[in-house]
N, CA, C and O of each residue as an XYZ file, in Angstrom:
880
protein
N       0.628     -1.213      0.001
C       0.066      0.220     -0.044
C       0.941      1.259     -0.045
O       1.928      1.264      0.691
N       0.654      2.225     -0.873
C       1.302      3.385     -1.001
C       0.329      4.599     -0.874
O      -0.769      4.652     -1.428
N       0.858      5.550     -0.091
C      -0.053      7.070     -0.088
C       0.242      7.784     -1.181
O       1.392      8.115     -1.469
N      -0.713      8.049     -1.813
C      -0.487      8.909     -3.329
C      -1.427      9.946     -3.374
O      -2.618      9.690     -3.192
N      -1.014     11.154     -3.607
C      -1.706     12.377     -3.555
C      -1.883     12.517     -5.156
O      -0.959     12.546     -5.969
N      -3.195     12.595     -5.421
C      -3.736     12.706     -6.857
C      -4.210     14.449     -7.078
O      -5.304     14.826     -6.658
N      -3.419     15.244     -7.655
C      -3.771     16.529     -8.225
C      -4.644     16.687     -9.172
O      -4.467     16.195    -10.286
N      -5.840     17.484     -8.815
C      -6.872     17.469     -9.825
C      -7.745     16.363     -9.887
O      -8.121     15.919    -10.972
N      -8.105     15.873     -8.780
C      -8.807     14.367     -8.661
C     -10.181     14.574     -9.143
O     -10.811     13.625     -9.612
N     -10.678     15.733     -9.060
C     -11.962     16.151     -9.501
C     -12.426     16.032    -10.956
O     -13.595     15.920    -11.323
N     -11.141     16.082    -11.867
C     -11.598     15.898    -13.260
C     -11.843     14.674    -13.632
O     -11.639     13.799    -12.790
N     -12.319     14.296    -14.912
C     -12.646     13.254    -15.355
C     -11.721     12.032    -15.558
O     -12.091     10.862    -15.462
N     -10.617     12.402    -15.818
C      -9.109     11.585    -15.815
C      -8.707     11.362    -14.174
O      -8.429     10.279    -13.658
N      -8.745     12.453    -13.618
C      -8.307     12.308    -12.156
C      -9.164     11.533    -11.268
O      -8.651     10.931    -10.325
N     -10.567     11.484    -11.504
C     -11.376     10.580    -11.012
C     -11.083      9.188    -11.042
O     -10.966      8.467    -10.051
N     -10.978      8.871    -12.158
C     -10.673      7.585    -12.671
C      -9.201      7.041    -12.154
O      -9.016      5.855    -11.881
N      -8.269      7.962    -12.063
C      -7.070      7.694    -11.467
C      -7.162      7.212     -9.782
O      -6.557      6.270     -9.271
N      -8.044      8.102     -9.158
C      -8.458      7.735     -7.745
C      -8.959      6.386     -7.577
O      -8.605      5.654     -6.653
N      -9.769      6.070     -8.463
C     -10.417      4.799     -8.458
C      -9.639      3.673     -8.697
O      -9.782      2.625     -8.067
N      -8.861      3.835     -9.537
C      -7.612      2.829    -10.054
C      -6.720      2.555     -9.071
O      -6.356      1.385     -8.953
N      -6.182      3.582     -8.160
C      -5.167      3.574     -7.065
C      -5.930      3.000     -5.820
O      -5.280      2.414     -4.954
N      -7.179      3.136     -5.713
C      -7.966      2.703     -4.392
C      -8.338      1.047     -4.792
O      -8.465      0.206     -3.901
N      -8.458      0.784     -5.947
C      -8.673     -0.540     -6.430
C      -7.370     -1.547     -5.974
O      -7.498     -2.746     -5.725
N      -6.120     -0.803     -5.922
C      -4.982     -1.419     -5.547
C      -4.823     -1.384     -4.031
O      -3.887     -2.003     -3.526
N      -5.486     -0.855     -3.446
C      -5.602     -0.799     -1.829
C      -4.697      0.259     -1.546
O      -4.131      0.168     -0.457
N      -4.404      1.294     -2.293
C      -3.429      2.619     -1.930
C      -4.505      3.464     -0.955
O      -5.733      3.409     -0.877
N      -3.582      4.206     -0.300
C      -4.200      5.316      0.424
C      -4.126      6.525     -0.506
O      -3.059      6.887     -1.001
N      -5.246      7.115     -0.720
C      -5.464      8.201     -1.766
C      -5.683      9.438     -1.241
O      -6.729      9.508     -0.595
N      -4.956     10.568     -1.315
C      -5.323     11.980     -1.085
C      -5.871     12.532     -2.432
O      -5.164     12.452     -3.436
N      -6.983     13.033     -2.479
C      -7.572     13.745     -3.412
C      -7.520     15.121     -3.420
O      -8.175     15.708     -2.558
N      -6.772     15.861     -4.345
C      -7.017     17.391     -4.243
C      -7.864     17.830     -5.141
O      -7.917     17.414     -6.298
N      -8.632     18.768     -4.618
C      -9.761     19.278     -5.520
C      -9.935     20.863     -5.459
O      -9.547     21.309     -4.379
N     -10.335     21.659     -6.189
C     -10.733     23.083     -5.978
C     -12.157     23.472     -6.010
O     -12.514     24.600     -5.668
N     -13.187     22.325     -6.518
C     -14.355     22.594     -6.428
C     -15.027     21.827     -5.075
O     -14.956     20.598     -5.036
N     -15.579     22.447     -4.134
C     -16.107     21.673     -3.141
C     -17.241     20.690     -3.240
O     -17.442     19.767     -2.451
N     -17.933     20.981     -4.259
C     -19.192     20.158     -4.881
C     -18.733     18.677     -5.240
O     -19.520     17.730     -5.256
N     -17.142     18.561     -5.576
C     -16.848     17.453     -5.893
C     -16.424     16.544     -4.720
O     -16.172     15.359     -4.937
N     -16.337     17.095     -3.432
C     -15.745     16.243     -2.285
C     -16.517     15.091     -1.988
O     -15.966     14.000     -1.846
N     -18.002     15.265     -1.860
C     -18.703     14.125     -1.460
C     -18.434     12.881     -2.005
O     -18.254     11.851     -1.356
N     -18.403     13.035     -3.628
C     -18.096     11.853     -4.303
C     -17.052     11.026     -4.087
O     -17.030      9.799     -4.177
N     -15.988     11.946     -3.730
C     -14.588     11.406     -3.484
C     -14.341     10.704     -2.213
O     -13.695      9.661     -2.104
N     -14.982     11.448     -1.133
C     -15.083     10.784      0.190
C     -15.928      9.458      0.163
O     -15.739      8.549      0.971
N     -16.809      9.424     -0.761
C     -17.669      8.233     -0.630
C     -16.867      7.026     -1.102
O     -17.067      5.876     -0.712
N     -15.696      7.501     -2.210
C     -15.010      6.383     -2.754
C     -13.982      5.795     -1.663
O     -13.637      4.613     -1.652
N     -13.582      6.666     -0.839
C     -12.564      6.508      0.164
C     -11.559      7.055      0.117
O     -10.559      6.597      0.669
N     -11.561      8.210     -0.573
C     -10.176      8.857     -0.567
C     -10.317     10.074      0.481
O     -11.359     10.694      0.691
N      -9.346     10.248      0.962
C      -8.931     11.608      1.847
C      -9.059     12.693      0.872
O      -8.483     12.595     -0.212
N      -9.848     13.837      1.200
C     -10.144     14.676      0.072
C      -9.642     16.084      0.854
O      -9.850     16.319      2.045
N      -8.955     16.939     -0.062
C      -8.452     18.391      0.508
C      -8.895     19.197     -0.380
O      -8.926     18.751     -1.527
N      -9.309     20.421     -0.181
C      -9.694     21.679     -1.214
C      -8.363     22.189     -1.067
O      -7.759     22.391     -0.014
N      -7.833     22.442     -2.676
C      -6.847     22.945     -2.657
C      -6.898     23.590     -4.303
O      -7.324     22.995     -5.293
N      -6.313     25.012     -4.244
C      -6.260     25.445     -5.659
C      -4.910     25.588     -6.218
O      -4.143     26.000     -5.348
N      -4.438     25.432     -7.150
C      -3.115     25.517     -7.683
C      -2.523     26.891     -7.769
O      -1.323     27.116     -7.609
N      -3.497     27.863     -8.050
C      -3.227     29.212     -8.160
C      -3.260     30.176     -6.783
O      -2.439     31.025     -6.435
N      -4.519     29.738     -6.112
C      -5.007     30.720     -5.008
C      -4.386     30.055     -3.647
O      -4.107     30.850     -2.749
N      -4.165     28.768     -3.436
C      -3.864     28.154     -2.167
C      -2.528     28.508     -1.938
O      -1.663     28.589     -2.811
N      -2.367     28.738     -0.613
C      -0.727     29.064      0.055
C       0.199     27.749     -0.496
O      -0.181     26.583     -0.602
N       1.364     28.241     -0.772
C       2.217     27.117     -1.102
C       2.560     26.213      0.049
O       2.894     25.065     -0.245
N       2.529     26.527      1.195
C       2.697     25.860      2.618
C       1.618     24.882      2.567
O       1.891     23.835      3.153
N       0.448     24.940      2.017
C      -0.755     24.228      2.186
C      -0.481     22.959      1.383
O      -0.726     21.888      1.938
N       0.020     22.957      0.085
C       0.463     22.161     -0.798
C       1.585     21.264     -0.294
O       1.517     20.060     -0.542
N       2.502     21.702      0.319
C       3.657     21.129      1.064
C       2.932     20.373      2.226
O       3.316     19.232      2.484
N       2.144     20.803      2.780
C       1.419     20.242      4.026
C       0.866     18.765      3.553
O       1.127     17.677      4.066
N       0.009     19.055      2.403
C      -0.710     17.968      1.788
C       0.030     16.813      1.295
O      -0.388     15.657      1.355
N       1.264     17.215      0.754
C       2.103     16.270      0.177
C       3.099     15.535      1.368
O       3.775     14.549      1.075
N       3.109     16.025      2.498
C       3.991     15.327      3.394
C       3.483     13.926      3.702
O       2.315     13.620      3.944
N       4.596     13.085      3.651
C       4.202     11.617      4.072
C       3.736     10.944      2.819
O       3.262      9.830      3.041
N       3.739     11.257      1.751
C       3.264     10.829      0.369
C       4.406      9.967     -0.226
O       5.576     10.346     -0.180
N       4.110      9.049     -0.664
C       5.183      8.139     -1.580
C       5.230      8.570     -3.119
O       6.248      8.443     -3.798
N       4.105      9.061     -3.571
C       4.114      9.549     -4.855
C       3.050     10.762     -5.173
O       2.003     10.779     -4.526
N       3.295     11.752     -6.137
C       2.549     12.495     -6.516
C       1.945     12.113     -7.785
O       2.647     11.551     -8.625
N       0.572     12.390     -8.039
C       0.047     12.293     -9.615
C      -0.599     13.537    -10.015
O      -1.664     13.912     -9.523
N       0.081     14.211    -10.956
C      -0.767     15.563    -11.590
C      -1.387     15.156    -12.437
O      -0.806     14.769    -13.451
N      -2.840     15.089    -12.338
C      -3.940     15.041    -13.589
C      -4.592     16.270    -13.685
O      -5.652     16.264    -14.310
N      -4.128     17.522    -13.121
C      -5.001     18.837    -13.167
C      -4.710     19.145    -14.561
O      -3.852     18.517    -15.182
N      -5.474     20.201    -15.134
C      -5.536     20.817    -16.312
C      -6.493     21.928    -16.585
O      -7.577     21.890    -16.003
N      -6.232     22.909    -17.394
C      -6.840     23.970    -17.590
C      -8.223     23.567    -18.188
O      -8.288     22.640    -18.996
N      -9.435     24.326    -17.757
C     -10.748     24.036    -18.290
C     -10.970     24.538    -19.296
O     -10.001     25.171    -19.713
N     -12.022     24.568    -20.066
C     -12.419     25.498    -21.110
C     -12.535     26.838    -20.685
O     -13.117     27.214    -19.667
N     -11.928     27.569    -21.548
C     -12.058     29.153    -21.261
C     -10.837     29.491    -20.366
O     -10.550     30.674    -20.182
N     -10.112     28.504    -19.807
C      -8.883     28.960    -18.979
C      -7.484     28.819    -19.706
O      -7.260     27.830    -20.404
N      -6.763     29.588    -19.575
C      -5.399     29.660    -19.938
C      -4.742     28.461    -19.700
O      -4.811     27.967    -18.575
N      -3.939     27.764    -20.835
C      -3.336     26.621    -20.534
C      -2.135     26.872    -19.782
O      -1.419     25.911    -19.502
N      -1.780     28.159    -19.378
C      -0.571     28.229    -18.381
C      -0.511     27.702    -17.168
O       0.510     27.552    -16.496
N      -2.047     27.304    -16.764
C      -2.291     26.460    -15.620
C      -1.442     25.206    -15.568
O      -1.020     24.802    -14.485
N      -1.188     24.603    -16.655
C      -0.535     23.369    -16.678
C       0.827     23.516    -16.264
O       1.407     22.648    -15.612
N       1.439     24.772    -16.685
C       3.038     24.881    -16.346
C       3.153     25.735    -14.988
O       4.258     25.835    -14.454
N       2.212     26.249    -14.519
C       2.205     27.082    -13.298
C       1.924     25.988    -12.262
O       2.601     25.871    -11.241
N       0.915     25.209    -12.568
C       0.700     24.036    -11.581
C       1.772     23.146    -11.209
O       2.216     22.972    -10.074
N       2.145     22.594    -12.297
C       3.461     21.743    -12.461
C       4.702     22.367    -11.513
O       5.343     21.729    -10.678
N       4.857     23.683    -11.839
C       6.174     24.311    -10.797
C       5.651     24.131     -9.572
O       6.268     23.461     -8.744
N       4.231     24.800     -9.234
C       4.102     25.093     -7.811
C       4.040     23.486     -7.110
O       4.469     23.352     -5.964
N       3.562     22.452     -7.755
C       3.710     21.269     -7.163
C       4.914     20.307     -7.156
O       5.097     19.429     -6.312
N       5.670     20.572     -8.150
C       7.023     20.086     -8.102
C       7.889     20.521     -7.082
O       8.681     19.725     -6.578
N       7.824     21.786     -6.695
C       8.607     22.633     -5.616
C       7.814     21.978     -4.346
O       8.482     21.459     -3.452
N       6.593     21.999     -4.279
C       6.107     21.479     -3.012
C       6.395     20.159     -2.621
O       6.521     19.891     -1.426
N       6.529     19.171     -3.636
C       6.943     17.917     -3.472
C       8.364     17.643     -3.071
O       8.719     16.686     -2.383
N       9.204     18.652     -3.609
C      10.710     18.474     -3.194
C      10.729     19.125     -1.877
O      11.574     18.674     -1.104
N       9.935     20.153     -1.412
C       9.972     20.634     -0.037
C       9.527     19.701      0.986
O       9.876     19.758      2.165
N       8.634     18.722      0.411
C       7.844     17.762      1.520
C       8.492     16.522      1.399
O       8.043     15.546      2.000
N       9.769     16.421      0.499
C      10.549     15.323      0.755
C       9.974     14.074      0.096
O      10.368     12.946      0.393
N       8.887     14.352     -0.945
C       8.372     13.423     -1.849
C       9.395     12.961     -2.950
O       9.948     13.792     -3.671
N       9.591     11.837     -3.041
C      10.525     11.693     -4.436
C      10.050     11.392     -5.732
O      10.712     11.542     -6.760
N       8.570     10.846     -5.649
C       8.194     10.291     -6.987
C       6.869     11.551     -7.415
O       6.121     12.237     -6.719
N       7.058     11.413     -8.799
C       6.004     12.436     -9.089
C       5.664     12.104    -10.848
O       6.501     12.224    -11.743
N       4.359     11.708    -11.013
C       4.052     11.077    -12.411
C       3.027     12.260    -12.857
O       2.253     12.805    -12.071
N       3.117     12.507    -13.942
C       2.109     13.554    -14.712
C       1.566     13.125    -16.029
O       2.158     12.338    -16.768
N       0.364     13.696    -16.307
C      -0.320     13.356    -17.670
C       0.150     14.598    -18.567
O      -0.076     15.744    -18.177
N       0.732     14.375    -19.634
C       1.109     15.430    -20.854
C      -0.031     15.220    -21.777
O      -1.227     15.055    -21.535
N       0.758     15.275    -23.114
C      -0.126     15.167    -24.296
C       0.760     14.483    -25.309
O       1.957     14.768    -25.345
N       0.202     13.541    -26.187
C       0.834     12.903    -27.165
C       1.863     13.750    -28.018
O       1.397     14.698    -28.652
N       2.996     13.537    -28.079
C       4.066     14.226    -29.084
C       4.661     15.582    -28.283
O       5.567     16.272    -28.751
N       4.040     15.829    -27.075
C       4.907     17.017    -26.373
C       6.399     16.820    -26.153
O       7.153     17.792    -26.096
N       6.778     15.722    -26.046
C       8.186     15.506    -25.640
C       9.082     14.976    -27.158
O      10.300     14.945    -27.332
N       8.190     14.672    -27.924
C       9.070     14.113    -29.267
C       9.062     15.240    -30.452
O       9.414     14.987    -31.604
N       8.634     16.455    -30.027
C       8.596     17.394    -31.158
C       7.670     17.350    -32.413
O       7.902     17.712    -33.566
N       6.405     16.728    -31.780
C       5.214     16.478    -32.882
C       5.055     18.004    -33.349
O       5.255     18.965    -32.608
N       4.672     18.076    -34.669
C       4.102     19.378    -35.334
C       2.743     19.163    -35.488
O       2.339     18.125    -36.010
N       1.897     20.136    -35.042
C       0.591     20.266    -35.055
C       0.034     20.575    -36.558
O       0.456     21.526    -37.216
N      -0.744     19.864    -36.928
C      -1.526     19.958    -38.363
C      -2.924     19.789    -38.450
O      -3.591     19.242    -37.573
N      -3.373     20.253    -39.496
C      -4.846     20.058    -39.671
C      -5.641     20.647    -38.636
O      -5.463     21.829    -38.342
N      -6.465     19.978    -38.077
C      -7.618     20.750    -36.925
C      -6.927     20.853    -35.812
O      -7.481     21.583    -34.990
N      -5.706     20.301    -35.398
C      -4.817     20.634    -34.439
C      -4.019     21.779    -34.429
O      -3.508     22.183    -33.384
N      -3.896     22.239    -35.319
C      -3.184     23.592    -35.659
C      -3.664     24.826    -35.490
O      -3.644     25.604    -36.444
N      -4.203     25.237    -34.183
C      -4.826     26.391    -33.925
C      -4.006     27.005    -32.630
O      -3.354     26.357    -31.811
N      -4.214     28.413    -32.670
C      -3.633     28.999    -31.528
C      -3.661     28.486    -30.327
O      -2.668     28.476    -29.600
N      -4.909     27.964    -29.961
C      -4.925     27.617    -28.677
C      -4.232     26.325    -28.366
O      -3.593     26.218    -27.319
N      -4.318     25.423    -29.150
C      -3.535     24.109    -29.335
C      -2.129     24.530    -29.052
O      -1.534     24.196    -28.027
N      -1.641     25.246    -29.958
C      -0.011     25.691    -30.022
C       0.137     26.068    -28.818
O       1.155     25.628    -28.283
N      -0.715     26.932    -28.003
C      -0.135     27.320    -26.695
C      -0.234     26.476    -25.587
O       0.375     26.587    -24.523
N      -1.185     25.479    -25.968
C      -1.412     24.284    -24.993
C      -0.102     23.472    -24.950
O       0.507     23.194    -23.916
N       0.277     23.104    -26.285
C       1.523     22.206    -26.270
C       2.691     23.148    -25.803
O       3.576     22.516    -25.227
N       2.875     24.239    -25.885
C       4.057     25.197    -25.618
C       4.146     25.121    -23.914
O       5.236     25.134    -23.342
N       2.977     25.046    -23.258
C       2.696     25.181    -21.898
C       2.985     23.766    -21.506
O       3.673     23.684    -20.489
N       2.590     22.490    -22.122
C       2.992     21.206    -21.718
C       4.220     20.968    -21.781
O       4.683     20.282    -20.869
N       5.012     21.380    -22.710
C       6.454     21.236    -22.989
C       7.243     21.858    -21.846
O       8.149     21.293    -21.233
N       6.793     23.082    -21.634
C       7.480     23.779    -20.286
C       7.435     23.086    -19.167
O       8.332     22.913    -18.342
N       6.131     22.618    -19.175
C       5.821     21.686    -17.810
C       6.676     20.565    -17.745
O       7.219     20.328    -16.666
N       6.902     19.784    -18.783
C       7.670     18.707    -18.748
C       9.327     18.864    -18.601
O      10.113     18.005    -18.202
N       9.605     20.174    -19.027
C      10.851     20.795    -18.865
C      11.292     21.013    -17.437
O      12.425     20.770    -17.021
N      10.293     21.493    -16.728
C      10.282     21.873    -15.373
C      10.505     20.492    -14.537
O      11.267     20.466    -13.571
N       9.925     19.568    -14.894
C       9.621     18.403    -14.228
C      10.982     17.529    -14.462
O      11.476     16.898    -13.528
N      11.426     17.531    -15.479
C      12.522     16.569    -15.941
C      13.981     17.214    -15.267
O      15.007     16.595    -14.985
N      13.712     18.566    -15.128
C      14.913     19.358    -14.562
C      14.948     19.110    -13.062
O      16.044     19.251    -12.519
N      13.962     18.780    -12.356
C      13.839     18.782    -10.963
C      14.665     17.324    -10.434
O      15.246     16.484    -11.120
N      14.475     17.388     -9.014
C      15.514     16.384     -8.572
C      14.421     15.081     -8.184
O      14.824     14.111     -7.544
N      13.101     15.190     -8.624
C      12.239     14.181     -8.428
C      12.735     12.966     -9.397
O      13.551     13.112    -10.306
N      12.055     11.660     -9.017
C      11.994     10.571     -9.825
C      10.579     10.592    -10.656
O       9.582     10.109    -10.119
N      10.498     11.185    -12.037
C       9.624     11.528    -12.617
C       9.072     10.385    -13.604
O       9.825      9.459    -13.909
N       7.866     10.441    -14.062
C       7.193      9.884    -14.995
C       6.335     10.374    -15.809
O       5.380     10.929    -15.265
N       6.351     10.355    -17.070
C       5.478     11.409    -17.861
C       4.491     10.483    -18.869
O       5.047      9.708    -19.646
N       3.014     10.574    -18.847
C       2.407      9.830    -19.569
C       1.715     10.869    -20.854
O       1.027     11.844    -20.553
N       1.953     10.570    -22.013
C       1.750     11.302    -23.031
C       0.445     10.788    -23.939
O       0.624     10.449    -25.109
N      -0.656     10.758    -23.428
C      -1.832      9.979    -24.177
C      -2.196     10.760    -25.274
O      -2.048     11.982    -25.241
N      -2.680     10.151    -26.291
C      -3.322     10.399    -27.474
C      -4.832     11.264    -27.038
O      -5.060     11.550    -25.862
N      -5.682     11.578    -28.035
C      -6.898     12.029    -27.909
C      -7.673     11.256    -26.668
O      -7.662     10.031    -26.787
N      -8.235     11.690    -25.687
C      -9.072     10.982    -24.670
C     -10.352     10.813    -24.975
O     -11.066     11.622    -25.567
N     -10.673      9.669    -24.538
C     -12.357      9.463    -24.885
C     -12.774      9.056    -23.431
O     -11.990      8.892    -22.497
N     -14.067      8.926    -23.392
C     -14.595      8.437    -22.142
C     -15.460      7.043    -22.150
O     -16.233      6.577    -21.313
N     -15.042      6.585    -23.371
C     -15.307      5.124    -23.410
C     -15.043      3.976    -22.227
O     -14.507      4.433    -21.218
N     -15.275      2.878    -22.215
C     -15.003      2.118    -20.964
C     -13.597      1.535    -21.614
O     -13.272      1.388    -22.793
N     -12.871      1.252    -20.348
C     -11.222      1.046    -20.431
C     -11.271     -0.367    -21.293
O     -12.321     -1.008    -21.296
N     -10.303     -0.764    -21.906
C     -10.025     -2.189    -22.497
C      -8.821     -2.718    -21.782
O      -8.353     -3.742    -22.281
N      -8.312     -2.318    -20.889
C      -7.284     -2.807    -20.317
C      -5.987     -3.156    -21.364
O      -5.139     -3.979    -21.019
N      -5.923     -2.572    -22.455
C      -4.990     -2.777    -23.395
C      -4.590     -1.495    -24.206
O      -5.468     -0.828    -24.753
N      -3.409     -1.187    -24.276
C      -2.770     -0.001    -25.036
C      -1.551     -0.447    -25.890
O      -0.964     -1.528    -25.945
N      -1.334      0.884    -26.624
C       0.192      0.668    -27.407
C       0.772      1.504    -26.451
O       0.037      2.308    -25.877
N       2.153      1.450    -26.134
C       2.949      2.302    -25.518
C       4.471      2.349    -26.145
O       5.034      1.318    -26.513
N       5.004      3.491    -26.219
C       6.303      3.848    -26.762
C       6.858      4.626    -26.201
O       6.196      5.319    -25.428
N       8.296      4.870    -26.323
C       9.191      6.000    -25.746
C       9.584      6.765    -26.847
O      10.194      7.824    -26.696
N       9.211      6.207    -28.206
C       9.448      7.187    -29.371
C       8.125      7.431    -30.051
O       7.147      6.690    -29.943
N       8.180      8.460    -30.711
C       7.014      9.015    -31.386
C       6.456      7.911    -31.974
O       7.127      6.968    -32.393
N       5.015      7.994    -32.038
C       3.840      7.112    -32.534
C       3.047      7.880    -33.302
O       3.188      9.103    -33.287
N       2.012      7.210    -34.156
C       0.934      7.749    -34.709
C       0.073      8.331    -33.648
O       0.097      7.868    -32.508
N      -0.673      9.313    -33.976
C      -1.630     10.082    -33.017
C      -2.935      8.958    -33.193
O      -3.309      8.455    -34.252
N      -3.498      8.732    -31.825
C      -4.678      7.918    -31.961
C      -5.522      8.344    -30.731
O      -5.376      9.415    -30.141
N      -6.445      7.354    -30.405
C      -7.418      7.702    -29.225
C      -7.036      6.752    -28.151
O      -6.353      5.748    -28.353
N      -7.536      7.138    -26.937
C      -7.151      6.212    -25.761
C      -8.469      6.356    -24.786
O      -8.988      7.469    -24.706
N      -8.924      5.450    -24.175
C      -9.748      5.706    -23.105
C      -9.242      6.351    -21.841
O      -8.140      5.997    -21.422
N      -9.928      7.254    -21.198
C      -9.272      7.783    -20.033
C      -9.057      6.816    -19.021
O      -8.067      6.923    -18.298
N      -9.894      5.848    -18.874
C      -9.940      4.808    -18.173
C      -8.501      3.893    -18.033
O      -7.875      3.596    -17.016
N      -8.227      3.565    -19.486
C      -7.033      3.233    -19.697
C      -5.614      3.815    -19.152
O      -4.723      3.262    -18.507
N      -5.744      5.183    -19.669
C      -4.719      6.029    -19.080
C      -4.652      6.017    -17.420
O      -3.576      6.072    -16.825
N      -5.750      5.948    -16.846
C      -6.012      5.794    -15.260
C      -5.170      4.751    -14.884
O      -4.294      4.887    -14.030
N      -5.422      3.604    -15.548
C      -4.823      2.115    -15.518
C      -3.474      2.133    -15.581
O      -2.821      1.516    -14.740
N      -2.888      2.822    -16.559
C      -1.468      2.770    -16.829
C      -0.654      3.772    -15.890
O       0.560      3.672    -15.711
N      -1.458      4.746    -15.313
C      -0.689      5.741    -14.299
C      -0.792      4.965    -12.982
O       0.082      5.186    -12.144
N      -1.831      4.015    -12.682
C      -1.925      3.525    -11.473
C      -0.639      2.273    -11.505
O       0.111      2.149    -10.537
N      -0.538      1.577    -12.481
C       0.530      0.735    -12.674
C       1.925      1.332    -12.545
O       2.811      0.884    -11.817
N       2.026      2.558    -13.459
C       3.372      3.226    -13.316
C       3.720      3.673    -11.968
O       4.875      3.525    -11.569
N       2.816      4.211    -11.229
C       3.086      4.635     -9.802
C       3.722      3.512     -8.998
O       4.468      3.825     -8.069
N       3.501      2.273     -9.263
C       4.116      1.061     -8.499
C       5.249      0.249     -9.254
O       5.672     -0.858     -8.922
N       5.672      1.040    -10.370
C       6.823      0.387    -11.012
C       7.698      1.285    -11.199
O       7.481      2.235    -11.950
N       8.839      1.124    -10.536
C      10.139      2.169    -10.230
C      10.933      2.055    -11.572
O      11.815      2.891    -11.769
N      10.701      1.105    -12.499
C      11.521      1.114    -13.703
C      11.045      2.148    -14.680
O      11.733      2.551    -15.618
N       9.553      2.647    -14.346
C       9.142      3.757    -15.220
C       9.698      4.936    -15.010
O       9.535      5.831    -15.839
N      10.504      5.150    -13.779
C      10.817      6.605    -13.503
C      12.029      7.117    -14.277
O      12.922      6.295    -14.481
N      12.192      8.405    -14.752
C      12.876      8.913    -15.592
C      12.451      8.564    -17.081
O      13.298      8.728    -17.960
N      11.151      8.076    -17.429
C      10.991      8.034    -18.740
C       9.493      8.599    -19.366
O       8.592      8.733    -18.537
N       9.264      8.857    -20.463
C       8.294      9.319    -21.175
C       7.583      8.338    -21.856
O       8.206      7.590    -22.609
N       6.096      8.184    -21.684
C       5.728      7.109    -22.631
C       4.363      7.836    -23.464
O       3.440      8.470    -22.955
N       4.545      7.571    -24.615
C       3.575      7.987    -25.611
C       2.395      6.912    -25.529
O       2.725      5.726    -25.516
N       1.024      7.254    -25.473
C       0.091      6.223    -25.302
C      -1.131      6.358    -26.270
O      -1.539      7.504    -26.461
N      -1.716      5.403    -26.854
C      -2.780      5.238    -27.546
C      -3.241      3.696    -27.252
O      -2.671      2.691    -26.825
N      -4.761      4.064    -27.763
C      -5.358      2.393    -27.613
C      -4.639      1.560    -28.480
O      -4.132      1.954    -29.530
N      -4.574      0.041    -27.915
C      -3.600     -0.950    -28.546
C      -4.254     -2.285    -28.401
O      -5.469     -2.383    -28.227
N      -3.560     -3.177    -28.462
C      -3.781     -4.580    -28.373
C      -3.060     -5.435    -27.114
O      -3.499     -6.504    -26.688
N      -2.027     -4.840    -26.677
C      -1.246     -5.333    -25.523
C      -1.877     -4.967    -23.988
O      -2.269     -3.850    -23.649
N      -1.877     -5.993    -23.280
C      -1.975     -5.881    -21.856
C      -0.922     -4.477    -21.277
O       0.292     -4.374    -21.453
N      -1.661     -3.687    -20.695
C      -0.857     -2.612    -19.912
C       0.522     -3.134    -19.332
O       1.576     -2.645    -19.739
N       0.505     -3.865    -18.633
C       2.013     -4.352    -18.059
C       2.627     -4.916    -19.202
O       3.768     -4.487    -19.370
N       2.224     -5.777    -20.084
C       3.309     -6.057    -21.175
C       3.500     -4.798    -22.068
O       4.595     -4.678    -22.617
N       2.682     -3.979    -22.244
C       2.787     -2.777    -23.236
C       3.973     -1.877    -22.590
O       4.830     -1.410    -23.340
N       4.015     -1.647    -21.259
C       5.065     -0.917    -20.730
C       6.521     -1.780    -20.839
O       7.611     -1.431    -21.294
N       6.178     -2.760    -20.368
C       7.446     -3.602    -20.464
C       8.085     -3.486    -21.627
O       9.296     -3.268    -21.644
N       7.330     -3.619    -22.800
C       7.990     -3.815    -24.299
C       8.342     -2.388    -24.548
O       9.369     -2.286    -25.218
N       7.833     -1.337    -24.230
C       8.090      0.033    -24.455
C       9.671      0.439    -23.702
O      10.411      1.331    -24.118
N       9.931     -0.388    -22.601
C      11.125      0.021    -21.918
C      11.982     -1.114    -22.258
O      12.870     -1.294    -21.425
N      11.971     -2.082    -23.421
C      12.736     -2.719    -23.818
C      13.006     -4.205    -23.031
O      14.092     -4.784    -23.022
N      11.984     -4.596    -22.491
C      12.126     -5.549    -21.487
C      11.701     -6.896    -22.065
O      11.737     -7.908    -21.365
């Protein structure tokens, strides 16, 4: 059993990560900024804390992180919000994790953010360019930290039922879709696999069971 803090636990992907970790019998601390989401998370069995990535005092983040075995960053900017939240939120939580003496930090980025993918077609909007700019900056902040980091870069997220099967790669792959539930399952597994530290995984839907897909991506 590990004590894992999920930042952005009220989001669609964050909530699924909480469920995946609880299914593994982990002790989960869920941070949310909307108090309306607290009841559902508490009912699941997660210790739930109201914290805002921008507004909450830094020391409150440090306090929430103390004693944790890992931090999972699943927060993201909502519709109409600046994508800068991804970078700023990463910076604050990385610093808080370091101050709280947490060694492990896992995050969700976006497919191609670390491989130099060029945006084309319907993806080539000013909003998406800024989104990728912020994601890349957030990745740089994390990889330059003292933490044992893991970055997941999934393709287009869907709300479909998880399949338990994915395609994972540490090299650039063709864009594709992946269920949020499968991303959550990969995150839960990676949080317990020290071999994934220091690695970035591209993720899309696939045919390999998650454990096998991650092992093959790492050349095992």
